[in-house]
N, C-alpha and C positions, 0 to 999 in steps of 0.2 A: 724838863716833869721826870719824875724817876717811877722807876717801874711800881714802888708803892702804892704812888699815887695812882697809877694808871689803875691799877687794881681795887683800889677803891672806891672809883667813880662808878663803876656802876653795881656797883656793892649798895653805893647812896642810892641810887638810883630806883634801883629793886625794893627799897626799903620803903621810899614813898608811893612806889603801883605795883604791885604783885600781881602773879599772872598763875592761873590754877592752870593744870592739864592733867583732862581725861579722855579714856579709851570706851567708846560707843562701839558694841556691835551691832550693823546692821543686817536683816535678815531680807530676800527677796525671792520672789516666785523661780521654782521649779529645782527648791533646795541652793541655793547660793548664799552665800553670808561674804560679810565683809567688818573690816575693824577699822574704825576711824575713829583718830587723835583731837581730839575737841580741847583747845585753850582760852580761859576766861580769863582777863584783866578787870583787876579791880584799883579802886586808889586807895589808899591807905585808909581812911577813913569810912569803913563799909558802911553801904545803907540799909534800914533796914527790909531785911529780906520778904515782908508780909506787902508794903507797899512799894518796892523796885516794879518799875514796869519790866516786863521783856520784851529785850530786843528782835528785831526780827532773824537777827541772823542767830539766834540762838531757840527759835523754836524747835528744828530737827533735833537738837539736842536736849531739848524740853519734852520733846514724844519717848525718846528713847531712854529718857531718865530712868523710869521706874524698872526699865530692864536689865538697868548696868549698874543700876545706884551699887551691889559690891566692888563692882570694878573700877568704879569712878574715885571710892573710897580713898584707897590708897593713896591717889595723883594729888586728890588734892588735899589731904593735908600736907604732903609733900611740897607743896604751893604754899600755905598757906607758913610751912616753917622754911619756905624763903630758897628752894631749892631750884637753881638754873636748869630751865633744860637745853638737849644739844641742838647742833644749828642742824636739818636734814639736809643729804650729801643729791646731787643731780639725780642721782643716779635713781633713789628712792621718789625723789619728785616726777621720773618720768614715770616710776610704776605708778607711782598713787593717781598721775594724770589716767594714764591707759585704763588703772581699774577704774575711775570716774566715768569714761568714757564706754568702756563695757558695760557699767552699771545701765547708764544712758538706752544703750540701744536695748540692752534686754528690756528695761521697763518699759519704752514705746512698743515694742512688740507684745509685750506681755499684756497690755492698752489696748492694742488690736485684735487678738484673739479673745480680749472680753468683751468688746464690743460688736463683735460675728455673735459670740456664743448671745448676747442680751439677743441680739437683736431676731437671730433663731427663735428663740424661747419667744418672743414678743408672735412672729408670725403664726409660731404652731397655738400661740393663745390667742391668737384673732378669730383663726382660722375656727377651730371648737366652740368657740362664742358666736360664729356665724350659724355655725351645724345647730347651735343650740337653740339660735333663734330662727331658723329655719323649721324646724321641727316644732318648736311651738307656735310658731306663725302656724304649720299643716295642721294642727292638730285644732287649733284656735278656729281656722279655716271650717274643717271638721264637723268642727262640735257645732259651729255656726250652721252647715248646709243640714246636718240633721235636725235643730233644734228648728229649720226655718220649715224642714221636711214634716214636723209633725205638728206645728204653726200650725202649717195647711192644712193639713190632713184636718187639726182640729175643727179649725172655721171652716171647710167643707163641710163637717156635719153638723156644727152650728145649724150653718146655711140651708142643708138638708131638715132638718128638725123645724125652722123657722119657716120655712115652704110649708113645710105639714102643719102647722097649727096655724087656725083664723087668726086676722089678725083683728087686735082689741082696741074697743074706741078709746082713740087718744095715740093709738100707735101707728109708725110707719110699717107699709106695706113692704113684704122682702124684696118686691119685686124694687120698687122703689128704691129700697136701700143698697142693692146691687149697683141702680142707676148712681146713685151718688157717690157710691164706693166709686164706680170708673168716674166720676165727671172732677175726683179728687183724686185721681192716683198720681200727678204729677208729685203734690203732696206725699202724700202715701209713700212713692215710693222711692224719695228722697237720696238719698247716697244708694239704694239701692243700684239704680241704672249702672253703676259703676262696678258694679261687685267689690266695693270696701277699696283696702289699701290694697290685698292680693290681686289675684291676677282677673283681668276683666271679666269680667259676665260671672264670677262669683256670689252668690247669697251673702249677704250682710249679717252679721251676727246680733243677736235683739239686745236692746239697748236698757240696759241696767234698769229699773223699778226708781219713780222717780221718790226722792224723798217727801216723807209728810210738808205738807204748808209750801212746797213748792207752785210758783207758779206755772201755769199750765202754756207751752209753747205751739204755736202753733193755730192752725185750724182748727175750729170745734165742728164736728163731724158726727152725722148718726150713727154710724161705724162706732165712732171712738166714745162718744155717750151712753149707746148701749153694751159697750163690751165689759166685760165682768172684771177685766184688773186693766190695769193703766199701763202693763206692758207693750211698749213696740212693737209690732211683727211688721211684717212685709204684706204688701195689699195683693187682693188677687190677679189686677192686671198686672202688675209687676212679675208674680209669679208666671204668669203665663206667656209673659214677655218672655220669663227666662226659659221657658217649656220650649219657647217656637225655636229661641237658641239655639241650646240642646238639638234640637230634632234638623235643625236648617245644619247644625254638625255632622251628625250622622246620615245625612245625605250625603254628603261632600265625600265621604268616605271615598275608599276604592271597592269597587262592586264586585269583590270577593264574595262573602259571608251574602250579601243582600243575595245574590243573583244574577246573571247575565244579565245587560241590556239590549235594546234596540239601538245601534249604531248607524247612522246615513253614512254613506261613505260615496263618494263621488269620483269620477275617473281619475283626478289626481288629487292629492290631496300632503300638505304639510307633515312631517314625524310628529311634528310640535301640536298641529290639527288634532290630527287621530289621537293623539294621548289625551288632549283635551275631552276630547268625546266620548272617549271611555275612562275619564275619570282616573287620570291613574300619570304616573311622572313621567315626564320625558325620556328621564334615565332608562326607566322600565323598559319601555318600548325601544330605546335603541339597544338593550342587551338582547331582547328576542330577535332584532336585527343583525345583531352579531350572531348569534346561536346560525343564523338560517345562512350567514358567508356575507352579510352586506353590511356594510358602515357606513353609518349615515352621520347626521350632525340633524339637529332640531330644526334649521332651516331648510333642510332638502325634500326634494319632491318625491314622492314613493305611487307608484300606479294601484289601480285597485285591488288588483287582485294580490300583491304583497299586504297592501294593508287589510284585507278580508283575513289571510294567514295570521299576523299580529292578532287581530281580533280575534280570532279563532284560538288562540292560543290560551288567551283570558275567561272561553265560553262565552264570548258578546256573540251574536246572534246580527250579522249584517244583512244590509238594506242598501241594494247596488244603486244608484241613481244617476243620468247621465247628464251632460251639460245641455242637450237639447230637450230636458223636460220642463225650461221655461216655457216649452211654447203649447204644453198640457194642457187643454182647457183655454183653451184661450179664444177659440170659433163657437165656441159652445156647445148646449147638448141641442139633440134634434125637437123641433118643434111637435107640437102634441098634434092631431088631426081635429082637436074642437077649437086650438087657437090661431087656426090658420082663414086669412079673408082671403077674396081676389082679389089679385095686382097686375097692371097694364101688363101683354108684352112688350118684353125687346127684341125688336128688329133691327138686324143689319144688312146694309145695301150693299151690293159686292157688285164687279164687271170690271171688267177694261176699261182702260183711260180713255175720257173723250165719248162713252156712250150714253151717257144724260143722268148721271146716280145723283146728283146736286141738283141736278135742275126736275125731277121729277120731286125729290124730297119738297126743293120750293115753290112748288104747283102744289103740295100737297099740305106744306105750313104758310103759304100764300106770301113767301117772303123774298127775300135776293140776294143771297147768298154767293151766288155764280159771279155775280159784277165783284166783288170783293175780292176773289182768287187769282192770283199773281200766273202769267199764264195760260187762265181759263179752266187750270188743274186743280185738283184737291191735293190738299200738300198736308193737313192734317185729319186724325179723325175726331169727326163730330158728333156732338150726342141735344139731341134734341126729344122734344116731348108735342105733341099732337093731342090736339084733341075735337075730337068729332063731333059731326052733327045729335047724336046722337047722346052727348054725354060722354060718352066712354074717350079712353084715354092710348094711346102708341107710342112708345119711346123707340125711336129711331137712331143707331148708329150708322154716320157718314164714313166709308172708307176711304182712303186712297186709290186708285185706279191702276196709278205708276208702278212698272216693275220694280223700283228698287222698296216700295213697302209693304212687305211680304210679310212681315212681322206686324206691323198694322193689321194689317186683314186678320192674320190668324188670329194676335190676341183677340178682335173682334169678334171671330167667330165662337171664341173660347165663354166669352159674358151673354151669348145672345140666346135666345128660344129659337127663334126663327131668321132664317136666312131669305134675301130678296134677292133673285140674283136678275140684274139686270143687262142685258143682249140687244142692243144697236139693230137693226132690221133691216138694213142697210150694208150693215158691216160685219154680220154673224157671229161666230167663236173665235175669239179672238187668246193668245198664249194665258193672259191674266184670268181670261172669263174663266180655262181648263184650273187656272191655280186655285180661283175661290169655287171649284166644286172642291178641288180636292182640302180645301180650308174646311169648309161647310160637313164633305162625309166624311172626315178626321174628328171634327165636336159632334158628330151622331146628332143633329140637330135637321128639321124640314125646310124645304125649300120650296120657294115662289118663284118661278120665271116670269119678270117684266120683259116683254119686247115691246122695248122704246122708240121712237121715231119711226112709229106707221104709216105719217102725216107723208113723208117724204117719197117722189117718185120712185126713187128704186129699191122702196121694201119690200122686203119679201117676208114673210115672220115663217110661211114650211119651209121656208131654206135653214131659217135658227131653230125651227122644233126638230129637223129631220138632223140637223149637225150636232145635235145634243146625243142623240141616240146613239154616236161615238164614244158618248165618255156616261154610258149609264146615267142619263136622265132621259125616263121618258113621258111626255105628258100626256093629259088627259087623252088630247084630241085624237093620239095615238096609241088607246088603249093603256096610258100608263096612271101613276097613283097623282103625279108632279100636277098642278095649277099651274096653267098658263095664262096669263093677262096681257092683253094688248092693249099698250097706253101711248101716249102722245103726253110726253111733257110742255112742251111748248102750247099746244092749242088745248091740252086740258082732257083731254078723249081717255076714259077710262080709268079717270082716277079712283072712282066710286067703285066699279068692281075692284079694283087694288084693296081699299081700306075690308069693304066686305069679303075679297079673300081669305086676308090677314085674321080679322075677326072671327072668321070661320075655322081657323087654323089655331086659332088660339082656346077657343072653346073646346074644341077637341083635346087641344093639351093640356087644360084644364087648369091654369096656371094658377097658385096662388102662394103666399107667405105671412108670415106673425108680422104684423106691426108693433106689437108690445114688447119688446126686447130689444136688447143693445143692436144696435147696428152695426153690417159687414155688408161690405163691398168689394169693388175693384176700381183700383186707377186705371181711368182710360187715358188720362192725359195729364202733363204735368209741365208746370211753366216757370221762368222767375220774373213776376211783374215788377218795373221798378218802383213803381210808387204803393204796390200791396205784397209785396215778398212774395214767398214761394204759396203759388197757386196748383192745384192737383184736382182735376174733373175726377170725378168717383161716381158711379154706377151703386148706388145704393140696392142690395139684392134682399136683403131682408133684415127687418127692427126698422126705427126708426133714428135716422139722424138730427142731434140737437145740438144750439151752438153751447156750445158749454162744454162737451163732450171733449174727454181724453181719449182721442184715437191715436193708434198705432198704424201704420202704414210702409210694408217695409222695413226697411232700417232707421226712417227717421218718423217723428212721432209728434205731437204738439197737442195742443186746448184748442178746441174750433172755434174760432171769433167770428167768422160769418158764413153764411151760406148763401150763393147767391143761384141764380138760377139761369137757364140759355140765354134769357133777353137782358138778364145784367138786376135782375130785382133780388131784392135783398127778404128773404125768406129765413123762418127760427124753426123748420124743421124740415125734413126731406123723409120722404116712405119710404117703401121697394118698390123698385122698378122706377127711380128719380135719377135722372142724371142730376148731378149739382157740381157747383165749384167750390173748394173746402179752403178756407183760409186759414192760415194760424200755425203750420209746420214747420219744423225744424229747417230743411230744406226737399226742395223739391224731388220726390220720390221718383223711383224708374217707374214708366210706365208696364202695365201687369203686375202690379204686385195689391195685395191682399191690402184691405183698411179695414180695420178690426176696431170697436168700441169697449176699453178697457177699463177697470174699477179705481187705478188711482196711478200717478205721475212715476213712481218708484216701480210697479209693474211695466209702464212703458216704455221707462229707460232700459229695463232691464231686457226685455226682448229687444229693443232696437241698439242696446250696444253686441246682442250677441247676433243680432242676423249681420250687423255691419260689419262686423271680427269675420263670421264664415264667408261675406260677398270678399272682404280682403285678403283672406287668406286662398279663397278660390281663385282670385284675379294674377297676385302671387305665383301661384302656382303653375297657371296656363303663361304665364307671361316666363316662368323658366321652363316651360316645355318649349315653348315656339324661339325661345332663345338657343337650344339647346340643336332644337331642328334646321334652326338657322346656321348653328356654324358645320353641320354636318354637309348641310349643301354647300356651304361654303368650300369644304375640304374637297365635294365632289365635284361640282362646277365651275369652283371663283368665287366671288365676292359680288352677293345679290347689293346692288343699288339702289338706296331706299330716298322717297322725296317726304320729306320730314314734315307736318301739317299741325299748325291748333285749332283745333275747329272748336265755333261757339254758334249755340242756334239759341230760337225761341221757344222752342218745348223740348221734353226729353224722347218722343216717337221721330221726330226728323232727326234729332243726332242722331238715334239707332239705327235707322233707313241708310244716310250718308254712307253711316261705318260699315255697314253692310252692301251699301252698293260701291265702295271705294275698294272694298277687301277682291270683290270680285274683280277688280280689276290689275288686282298684281301677277304677276308672273316669276317664274326661277331666277330670271336676273334684275326686274325694278318689280318696284311695288311702291303704296301708300304707308307711312308710318304715322299714325295718330300719337300725337306727342301727348296731349292733353287736348280732353271735350268735355264740354258744361252748357249748362242751360242759361242764359242771361248776357245782357251785354260784352264788349269786348275792355277789359279793364289794361290798365298797367301791367299789371303780374302777366298777364297773357302775351306782353308785347315785349316783355321782360324775356320770359321764358324761348320767345323765339329766336331773340336776338342771339343768347345764347349758344342753342342749340343750331341755329343757321336754316331755318323755318319759315313757312309762312302762314298768315292767320287768314283763316277763312270766318266770314261771319254768314249766318243762312239766317236770314229775316232779322240779324239783331244790326247796331252801329254801336261802334267805340266814340267811348267820352273824350273829353277834351284834351286830358293827358295821357290819354295810351292815342291818340291822335297826335300829340306834339313828341311823344315816345319815339312815334314809329320814323315820325319826322327826321329826328335828329338822330336814330340808328340805324335808319338805314332800310327797316323792316316793312315789307308787303303784306297788304292789308286790301285781300276782294270781299267785297259783295255779293250774296246770290238773294235771287228770291226765288226761284226756280231748281229746281235739284237737278233735273237734266242738262243743264247750262256748267250747273258745277261739277257734276260726273264728267262733262264733254271736254272741262279744260282743264280736271287734272288728268285725263286719258292722253290728252294732247304733252302735259309736260313731262307723263310719262315716256309717252315715246320718245324725248327728245331725249331721254339717260337712254335708252339703248343706244348700244354699240352698233358704229355701223355696219352695212353689212357689204363688202368687197366680194367684186364676181369679175373674172376674167374675160377678155373677147378675142379672140384669137383672130389674126392678121392674116400671115402666111408664113410659106418657107422658102429656103434658100438652099443651094447645095454651093460647098466651096470648090472649086475648080481650083484655084494655085493663092500659093499663099507669097506674097512679097514683102520684104523687108524694106524699108525707106529709112534712110537716114532722119535723125529727127523727129520722126515721126511714129515709126514701128512697125509691127509687123501689121499687112492690109490684105484681108481675103479678099482674092477675087471669086464673086459669085454668080450665079442664075436664081434667079427668083422662079422657083417651082410653082408654087401655088400662091392664091391672094394677093396680098402686096405689102411690100414692107418703106414703114415709114422711118423717119429720124426723131430718135429721142422716143420709140417705145423699148417696153420690155425687151430682152430677146434672153435666147436658153440657147447654149451650145449643145449637143444631140451627137456622140459620137458610139457606134456601135445601140444605136437606140438607148443608151446611158446618155442622162442628165449628167454633165459634169462640169458645167457653170449655169448662171444666170444673174443676169446682171441688165447694164443700159447701154443702149446703140451710139458710140461716140459720132462714126463718123458715116456719110451714107454719100457716095459720090458716084456718078453717072461721068462716062472719060475720065476730065480732068473739072469737071464742075461739082458743086454742092447741089444735090436737090430734097423735098424734102419727101419724095414717094417713090419707090419703081415698082412698074407693075408686074404681072407674072409675065412670064418669056423675056424679060430682058438682063444684061447685064448690068453689073453694079460691083462698086468695092464695100467693104465695111470694116472697118475696125469697135473692138468694143474700150469700155471704159477701163484704166486699170488690167488689162487684162491681153498677154500676147500667146496664152499657149493654145494656138489655133493648128490644124494639119488639112492637108488636103483629103475628099472626100466625106469632112465634116458636115451635118445638116446644123442649118441654125433658124430657131421656131421665133418670128416675132409675134407678140403679144398687147394689150394693152388691157389696165384694170382699172375700171370700174369702180364707186362709191356709191350706193344703192341707202338711203337714209328706211329706218325699218319705222314701224309704228304700229301699235296696238289693235288686236283683232278687235 
């Protein structure tokens, strides 16, 4: 093929399919421009321009065509004339690719910046729109509030005018109108209760007037029928509730402008509670504390002085209250004389043990209490009421005469009006008689001396009256003021005279009480009955105790479930000077506690919790103080040995008496330690405690249940039962005596002088001695004395007389002696021989 043919072939091809070339100038953001060459191929027979659809690739050229029409006219003309375009070089292609990449990056950055600007403008528009809506909303609410106030004022004026006008026939009275309006307040209120779509409590805007011919909605009331216009306004009840809410909000504001408040401040208070009482923020109270140099949190507890300073900072008036204020008003006010009525006298029988106190009461009551007492002695305080032939009554309290029951006698003297001092005519004044006299004088009550056992042959009533003079008791026979009656409980002699003396003394005392009030009394004895629960023997002093009353006895409280007299009969009430058994308490109270009837369970629980907390704190303080004393004694005199015990008794008074008696047995070396004491039977928990502490369990008039017995047998715990108090005290005394360290005592045997010292092979040194005083025994203790100084103390190993071993050498005889493990003996030394005796000590 020739060159001519090669040049003609492209020309022939271009003649069939021509290409148009144009240059388009593109503009970008930030002032950048770029020229783009656009090529367009077309067939030999060009289609009609109006009907030819545009290709997707030509769209950029079409958009840029109006701007680049003059520039593209010339290349297009050349294309129509068949001019062949030159091919782009590699360098030009690279430059064009780089320019296109830069254009793409610039375009994406411009779009990002444009999007950020659009978002900022949208946020500003939304904020402006929200502010406009809020302003319009506040304006609408303000207009609605003003309209509601004007409508309420207008309606109030209309109501006042209607009340002044007389009601016409057929009209509804204004009062009836108001009543019906209040009945329909819920419907009239409508959505006003929530305050509309605005904030809660705001008054709603009045509804627009109904269009003419529109159907009436809701319930037709007289208010709606008589209203001048059909505009729906707020009801009176709704507006009243709105005012109440507003006033309540004002009351909850801080008390600065409103004036000072009366703030009640207890002994201790938390910061948050103080702020709440002052209607202040907790942060404000903390700021005041920080100004005064105290860093605190809302939960910190401050004292009353600090709280008063903070309250004074805000101008409040502080009223200080104490924790003990719960007891104020508990006992009630003093009775007026017009309400007082006569009451039976309360007589306490006191005296030495086995002087016939209980026998005297049995003779007066026609009963036999003595036969049921263990050991023939009274160990509980008893309360009885005797009906005389004249119809009058006397309440007797029988106290034990044993030395351990001092506190029982003191308790009986405190609640009594009169004391009968029983003295045996054949025994005279004894230690417990003197103690009873002291209790009676301390209580400040009169005394009657009953000289009992005058029927015995060795009775001497005159000696008894004379011995009483030593204790400042002067009977009437000897020119004094104390009545003395000679009686015999077994023979019934002088009982009438004793009753007359009691009633005469009661008449002089003029005993009265108010039965028509809440009951008050004293707990004489308390116990835990297995079938009935806690039982307290109470002496009612004033008022009337009834079944169902809520009572507080010491640190215990409860509702009275049952009342029983000393004969076990159930009663519904008990008046003044009546001993009664009370069932229903939460636990047995302590003997001697006061019993008061309160108005509610909440008050009873509050008082009981306060008293119980105070008693626990007192016991802990006492325990800590005793522990410190014991530590000091341990450092000074060695360790004190204690006998641990777990004590369970039938009544509270017995536990009290036993603990007091055992405390007196202790010395600086040994003592009894009561780990736990209680009222009731011995339980498994008592045995577990005794096993853990190595203690013994003592039951006084109580027994252990089956589980406790099995546990004690398995753990090896000793349980001892007693029904007489002096047997218990004697056994504990013997046990404490066994804990005492035995006493060692030296017994001098004799002296021997060393005449010569012999050195014997396989034996050592042997001293040839002459016994100068007493005797020397083999196996005894010896001391070697040189120049009146003890240089050795040991045992005597060898004692020989000539060549024979002997047991003893008398004075004036010679012998040979050798010491155990000691050889340093010299001529002229003195050997002292003695023996050591061990003596077991006992408590006095």
